[in-house]
C-alpha positions as CSV (number, residue, x, y, z in Angstrom):
1,X,0.0,0.0,0.0
2,X,2.6,2.6,1.0
3,X,5.4,1.5,-1.2
4,X,7.4,4.7,-1.3
5,X,7.0,5.5,2.4
6,X,8.5,2.4,4.0
7,X,12.2,3.2,3.9
8,X,11.7,6.7,5.2
9,X,9.4,5.7,7.9
10,X,11.6,2.8,9.1
11,X,14.6,5.2,9.3
12,X,12.5,7.7,11.2
13,X,11.4,5.0,13.6
14,X,14.9,3.8,14.2
15,X,16.2,7.4,14.8
16,X,13.4,8.4,17.1
17,X,12.7,5.3,19.1
18,X,16.2,3.8,19.4
19,X,18.4,6.8,20.0
20,X,20.1,7.5,16.7
21,X,21.3,6.0,13.4
22,X,23.0,2.7,13.3
23,X,23.1,0.1,10.6
24,X,21.0,-2.8,11.8
25,X,20.5,-6.3,10.5
26,X,17.1,-7.7,9.9
27,X,17.4,-9.8,13.0
28,X,18.2,-6.8,15.1
29,X,15.2,-4.9,13.6
30,X,12.9,-7.8,14.4
31,X,14.2,-7.9,18.0
32,X,13.7,-4.2,18.4
33,X,10.1,-4.4,17.1
34,X,9.5,-7.3,19.5
35,X,8.4,-9.6,16.7
36,X,5.7,-7.3,15.3
37,X,5.7,-6.9,11.5
38,X,7.0,-3.4,10.9
39,X,5.2,-3.0,7.7
40,X,1.8,-3.9,9.2
41,X,2.6,-1.6,12.2
42,X,3.3,1.3,9.8
43,X,0.0,0.6,8.0
44,X,-1.9,0.7,11.2
45,X,-0.2,3.9,12.4
46,X,-1.0,5.6,9.1
47,X,-4.7,4.8,9.3
48,X,-4.7,5.7,13.0
49,X,-3.1,9.1,12.2
50,X,-5.7,9.7,9.5
51,X,-8.4,9.3,12.1
52,X,-6.6,11.7,14.4
53,X,-6.4,14.2,11.6
54,X,-10.0,13.9,10.6
55,X,-11.2,14.5,14.2
56,X,-8.8,17.4,14.7
57,X,-10.1,21.0,15.0
58,X,-10.1,22.9,11.7
59,X,-7.7,25.6,12.9
60,X,-4.9,23.2,13.7
61,X,-1.9,23.3,11.3
62,X,-1.8,19.6,10.5
63,X,-5.5,19.7,9.6
64,X,-5.0,22.7,7.4
65,X,-2.1,21.0,5.6
66,X,-4.2,17.8,5.2
67,X,-7.2,19.6,3.7
68,X,-5.4,22.1,1.6
69,X,-5.3,21.8,-2.1
70,X,-2.0,22.7,-3.8
71,X,-1.8,25.3,-6.5
72,X,0.5,25.4,-9.5
73,X,1.7,22.8,-11.9
74,X,3.8,19.7,-11.7
75,X,6.5,18.4,-14.0
76,X,5.3,16.5,-17.1
77,X,5.5,12.9,-16.0
78,X,3.3,10.3,-14.5
79,X,1.6,11.8,-11.5
80,X,2.9,10.4,-8.2
81,X,0.3,9.1,-5.8
82,X,-0.1,11.2,-2.7
83,X,-0.4,9.9,0.9
84,X,-4.2,10.5,0.8
85,X,-4.7,8.6,-2.4
86,X,-2.7,5.6,-1.0
87,X,-4.7,5.5,2.2
88,X,-8.0,5.8,0.4
89,X,-6.9,2.9,-1.9
90,X,-6.3,0.9,1.2
91,X,-9.8,1.5,2.4
92,X,-11.1,0.2,-1.0
93,X,-9.1,-2.9,-0.5
94,X,-10.5,-3.4,3.0
95,X,-14.0,-2.7,1.8
96,X,-14.4,0.3,4.1
97,X,-17.0,2.9,2.9
98,X,-17.8,6.3,4.3
99,X,-14.7,6.3,6.5
100,X,-15.2,9.9,7.4
101,X,-18.4,8.9,9.2
102,X,-16.7,5.9,10.9
103,X,-13.8,8.0,12.2
104,X,-16.1,9.7,14.7
105,X,-16.7,6.4,16.6
106,X,-13.2,5.6,18.1
107,X,-14.0,2.0,18.8
108,X,-15.1,1.3,15.2
109,X,-12.0,3.2,14.0
110,X,-9.7,1.1,16.2
111,X,-11.4,-2.0,14.6
112,X,-10.5,-0.7,11.2
113,X,-6.9,-0.1,12.3
114,X,-6.7,-3.6,13.6
115,X,-8.2,-4.9,10.4
116,X,-5.6,-3.0,8.3
117,X,-2.7,-4.4,10.4
118,X,-4.0,-7.9,9.9
119,X,-4.7,-7.6,6.1
120,X,-1.8,-8.9,4.0
121,X,-2.8,-7.2,0.7
122,X,-2.4,-3.6,1.6
């Protein structure tokens, strides 16, 4: 689902949670993540963050950035998919409709996050 985001997010996680940059083997990364699949964890955190953004007050900066439409033109090439488009594609794969309504009920939203973490096709 978030193909281009994995390497960056994994590096950020390592730097923030584990006190700095250090080359690590796959085994070390698995031990640090306590056996949890890092890709599934990132998918869950991404959807969880989307719910947080959607519930956020309109005057908050992250909400403004999320809802803002960019002006101007892009280079002439295949358009890159944005974060929003990738998350919404994930909802289609999960069969989640009207996610903006579901985000209000936190228990239902947590269920969607768990479903996304468990789904292997995202």
